[in-house]
C-alpha positions in Angstrom: -27.2 54.2 21.2 -28.8 52.5 24.6 -27.9 55.5 26.3 -29.6 58.1 23.6 -32.4 55.7 23.6 -33.0 55.5 27.5 -32.6 59.1 27.7 -35.5 59.8 25.5 -37.5 56.8 27.2 -37.3 58.5 30.6 -37.9 62.0 29.4 -41.2 60.4 27.8 -41.8 58.5 31.1 -41.3 61.4 33.1 -43.6 63.4 30.9 -46.5 60.6 30.7 -46.3 60.3 34.8 -46.3 64.0 35.5 -49.2 64.3 33.2 -51.1 61.6 34.7 -49.7 62.2 38.6 -48.4 58.6 38.2 -44.8 58.1 39.8 -42.3 56.2 39.8 -40.9 53.8 42.7 -37.5 54.6 43.9 -36.5 51.2 42.9 -37.2 51.6 39.1 -34.0 54.2 39.3 -32.1 51.5 40.4 -32.4 48.9 37.7 -30.5 51.3 34.8 -29.5 48.0 32.8 -33.6 47.1 32.5 -34.4 50.6 31.8 -31.9 50.8 29.1 -33.5 47.2 27.3 -36.7 49.2 27.8 -35.2 52.2 26.1 -34.2 50.2 23.4 -37.4 48.1 22.6 -39.5 51.3 22.6 -36.7 52.8 20.0 -37.1 49.5 18.1 -41.0 49.8 17.7 -41.3 53.1 17.1 -38.6 53.0 14.1 -40.9 49.7 12.9 -44.0 51.8 13.4 -42.4 54.6 11.2 -41.0 52.5 8.4 -44.5 50.9 8.4 -45.9 54.3 7.0 -42.8 54.9 5.0 -41.5 57.8 7.1 -37.9 57.8 7.5 -36.7 56.0 11.1 -35.5 58.4 13.9 -32.2 58.7 15.1 -30.9 59.7 18.4 -28.5 62.0 19.5 -26.3 62.2 22.6 -26.7 66.2 22.9 -30.3 65.8 22.9 -30.4 62.8 25.1 -28.6 65.2 27.7 -31.3 67.8 26.9 -34.1 65.8 27.4 -32.6 64.3 30.8 -32.2 68.0 32.3 -35.8 69.2 31.3 -37.5 66.1 32.5 -35.6 66.2 35.6 -36.6 70.2 35.9 -40.0 69.1 35.2 -40.4 66.3 37.5 -40.1 69.3 40.3 -41.8 72.0 38.6 -44.2 71.3 35.4 -43.4 74.6 33.6 -42.1 75.7 30.2 -40.3 78.1 32.3 -37.5 76.4 33.9 -36.2 76.7 37.4 -33.7 79.6 36.7 -36.3 81.7 35.3 -35.2 80.7 31.5 -37.4 79.9 29.1 -37.5 75.8 28.0 -35.7 76.4 24.6 -32.5 77.7 26.2 -31.8 73.9 27.5 -31.2 73.1 23.8 -28.8 76.1 23.4 -26.6 74.8 26.4 -26.4 71.5 24.6 -25.4 73.0 21.3 -28.7 71.6 19.6 -29.8 74.0 16.7 -33.4 74.3 16.3 -35.4 76.7 14.0 
């Protein structure tokens, strides 16, 4: 579960950094346990807020985590809905066997 939440936090962090022009120092990538704990905390807080509004909790999947991590890496080099290979952003979902509609 920690890995899944960490991937979500990494994707969200990458998105925020790209949108704001911020970047993480190289040392941030070396503290995986610290990032894992941060991701768990974010997941807990998100679900606590959802519960306060009567909304079901979010559940994370390794497939979605892998897709999010792939896109976060791709977006770091080129902030576009087109992937580096020229395909649409949604193909990352197909590659990870994620049903979507």
